[in-house]
C-alpha positions as CSV (number, residue, x, y, z in Angstrom):
1,L,15.9,14.2,-3.1
2,D,15.3,10.6,-2.1
3,L,13.5,9.3,-5.1
4,A,11.0,6.4,-4.7
5,C,12.1,6.6,-1.0
6,G,10.0,3.8,0.4
7,T,10.3,3.9,4.2
8,G,13.0,6.6,3.9
9,G,16.3,4.7,4.3
10,V,18.3,7.1,2.2
11,A,16.5,10.2,3.4
12,L,17.1,9.4,7.0
13,R,20.8,8.9,6.5
14,A,21.1,12.2,4.5
15,A,19.2,14.1,7.2
16,R,21.4,12.7,9.9
17,A,24.4,14.0,8.0
18,G,22.9,17.5,8.0
19,A,21.3,17.7,4.5
20,D,17.9,19.3,3.8
21,V,16.0,16.4,2.5
22,V,12.8,15.7,0.5
23,G,11.6,12.1,-0.1
24,I,8.9,11.1,-2.6
25,D,7.1,7.8,-3.1
26,I,4.0,6.5,-4.8
27,S,3.0,4.4,-1.7
28,A,1.1,6.2,1.1
29,D,1.7,3.2,3.3
30,Q,5.5,3.4,2.9
31,L,5.5,7.2,3.4
32,A,3.6,6.9,6.7
33,K,6.4,4.6,8.0
34,A,9.0,7.0,6.7
35,R,7.4,9.9,8.5
36,L,7.2,8.0,11.8
37,A,10.9,7.1,11.5
38,A,11.8,10.7,10.9
39,E,9.7,11.9,13.8
40,A,11.2,9.3,16.1
41,E,14.7,10.8,15.4
42,G,13.6,14.4,15.4
43,L,14.6,14.8,11.8
44,A,12.8,17.5,9.6
45,I,12.3,15.6,6.4
46,R,9.5,16.4,4.0
47,F,7.8,13.4,2.5
48,D,5.7,13.8,-0.6
49,E,3.3,11.3,-2.3
50,G,4.0,11.3,-6.0
51,D,5.2,9.5,-9.1
52,C,8.9,9.5,-10.0
53,Q,7.9,9.6,-13.7
54,E,6.2,13.0,-13.1
55,L,8.0,14.8,-10.3
56,P,6.3,17.9,-8.7
57,Y,9.5,19.8,-8.5
58,S,11.2,22.6,-10.4
59,D,14.1,22.2,-12.8
60,A,17.5,22.0,-11.1
61,E,15.8,22.1,-7.7
62,F,18.1,19.6,-5.9
63,D,21.8,19.4,-5.3
64,A,21.7,15.6,-5.1
65,V,19.3,12.9,-6.2
66,A,19.5,9.4,-4.7
67,S,17.4,6.2,-5.0
68,G,18.0,3.0,-3.1
69,F,16.4,0.2,-5.2
70,G,13.5,2.5,-5.9
71,V,13.4,4.4,-9.2
72,I,14.4,1.2,-11.0
73,F,10.8,-0.1,-10.6
74,A,9.3,2.7,-12.6
75,A,7.3,1.3,-15.5
76,D,8.8,3.7,-18.0
77,H,12.6,3.9,-17.5
78,A,13.0,6.8,-20.0
79,R,10.4,9.0,-18.3
80,A,11.9,8.3,-14.8
81,A,15.5,9.0,-16.0
82,A,14.4,12.3,-17.7
83,E,12.7,13.5,-14.6
84,L,15.5,12.7,-12.2
85,S,17.9,14.4,-14.6
86,R,15.6,17.5,-14.9
87,V,15.4,18.1,-11.1
88,C,19.2,17.8,-10.5
89,R,21.2,21.0,-10.8
90,P,24.3,21.2,-13.0
91,G,27.2,19.9,-11.0
92,G,24.8,18.1,-8.7
93,R,25.2,14.4,-7.7
94,L,23.3,11.3,-8.6
95,A,23.4,7.9,-6.8
96,L,21.1,5.0,-7.3
97,T,21.3,1.2,-6.8
98,A,19.9,-1.5,-9.0
99,W,19.4,-5.3,-9.0
100,G,20.5,-7.4,-11.9
101,T,19.4,-10.8,-13.0
102,D,20.4,-13.3,-10.4
103,A,19.3,-16.5,-8.6
104,W,16.8,-14.5,-6.4
105,S,15.2,-12.9,-9.4
106,E,14.9,-16.3,-11.1
107,A,13.3,-17.7,-7.9
108,H,10.4,-15.4,-8.6
109,A,9.7,-17.2,-11.9
110,K,9.8,-20.6,-10.2
111,A,7.3,-19.2,-7.6
112,G,4.9,-18.1,-10.4
113,R,5.3,-14.5,-9.5
114,T,4.0,-11.9,-12.0
115,F,5.0,-8.3,-12.3
116,P,3.2,-5.1,-13.5
117,A,3.5,-4.2,-17.1
118,G,6.4,-2.0,-18.0
119,D,10.2,-2.0,-18.4
120,D,12.2,-4.7,-16.6
121,A,13.8,-3.2,-13.4
122,R,16.8,-5.4,-13.8
123,R,17.9,-3.6,-17.0
124,W,19.1,-0.6,-14.8
125,A,22.0,-3.0,-13.9
126,E,23.1,-3.2,-17.5
127,E,25.7,-0.5,-18.3
128,D,24.6,0.1,-21.9
129,H,21.0,0.5,-20.9
130,T,21.8,2.9,-18.0
131,R,24.2,5.0,-20.1
132,K,21.5,5.3,-22.8
133,L,19.1,6.6,-20.1
134,L,21.4,8.9,-18.2
135,G,24.7,9.3,-20.1
136,D,23.7,12.5,-21.9
137,A,22.8,14.2,-18.6
138,F,25.4,12.8,-16.2
139,D,29.1,11.8,-16.1
140,L,28.5,8.3,-14.9
141,E,30.4,5.6,-13.0
142,L,29.1,2.1,-12.4
143,Q,30.4,-0.1,-9.6
144,T,29.2,-3.5,-8.2
145,G,28.8,-4.4,-4.6
146,T,27.3,-7.2,-2.4
147,W,24.1,-6.9,-0.3
148,R,23.5,-9.5,2.4
149,I,20.9,-10.2,5.0
150,E,21.1,-13.1,7.5
151,A,18.6,-14.5,9.9
152,D,18.6,-17.2,12.6
153,S,16.9,-19.7,10.2
154,G,15.4,-20.0,6.8
155,A,11.9,-19.6,8.3
156,A,12.9,-16.3,10.0
157,L,14.5,-15.0,6.8
158,W,11.3,-15.8,4.9
159,E,9.2,-13.9,7.5
160,L,11.5,-10.9,7.2
161,V,11.6,-10.9,3.4
162,S,7.8,-11.5,2.9
163,S,6.9,-8.7,5.3
164,S,9.5,-6.1,4.4
165,M,9.6,-6.2,0.6
166,P,6.5,-4.3,-0.4
167,P,6.1,-5.6,-4.0
168,L,6.5,-9.2,-2.9
169,R,4.1,-8.7,0.1
170,A,1.5,-7.1,-2.2
171,W,1.8,-9.9,-4.8
172,L,1.4,-12.6,-2.2
173,A,-1.7,-10.9,-0.7
174,D,-3.3,-11.1,-4.2
175,Q,-2.8,-14.8,-4.6
176,D,-5.4,-17.5,-3.7
177,D,-4.4,-20.0,-1.0
178,P,-3.0,-22.7,-3.3
179,A,-0.9,-20.2,-5.3
180,R,0.4,-18.6,-2.2
181,A,1.3,-21.9,-0.6
182,Q,3.2,-23.0,-3.8
183,A,5.1,-19.7,-3.9
184,E,6.0,-19.9,-0.2
185,R,7.4,-23.4,-0.7
186,V,9.7,-22.2,-3.5
187,Y,10.9,-19.2,-1.5
188,R,11.4,-21.1,1.7
189,E,13.5,-23.7,-0.1
190,F,15.6,-20.9,-1.7
191,L,16.1,-19.2,1.7
192,A,16.6,-22.4,3.7
193,S,20.2,-21.4,4.6
194,G,19.0,-18.3,6.4
195,V,21.1,-16.1,4.1
196,L,20.2,-14.0,1.1
197,E,23.1,-12.5,-0.7
198,R,22.8,-10.5,-3.9
199,E,25.1,-8.5,-6.2
200,Y,23.9,-4.9,-7.0
201,V,25.1,-2.1,-9.2
202,L,25.8,1.4,-7.8
203,V,25.2,4.1,-10.5
204,S,26.8,7.4,-9.5
205,G,27.4,10.6,-11.5
206,T,27.7,14.3,-11.7
207,R,25.1,16.4,-13.6
208,C,26.6,17.9,-16.8
């Protein structure tokens, strides 16, 4: 199961490796892109529209549950953690990635960005928080890594970021012209080098 799959990045890789894969996401727009990508490669992946806090699957239905920067954005961390634990079979595997607090996340505050009500996604990168959510269900291991994207210029990187990060794109679309212009100035200044590098946390584990 690729949980909060977005455009299907994890699902596509798993299917290429020979797994039977299901992806689920709350965004119909993202799912449409995921289906097109799977069809283009001839991969038989089922993509379902649904909420990761209330999964439409049976207990212990999946051998593995993964989420690439997806489930962390659920409004209720405890509900999402309980659901992903429920659908993973005993002995099954878990892998999810999370962003912590860093310069990029702080740039959002400078840009005036607001977020939906609910738990802070960055808390999934805190070991104590994640072990409280998942430690009773999984034998967990947390590791850090570096994520990096690079473009020919700061302007090109801003175009990539603003068009390919759905939450940011949606927030920008909701702003009036002055607010959008102010936010864009902040983000362009931050991305002027043409490089965005962030540290992430990989949470992996085996279902107890």
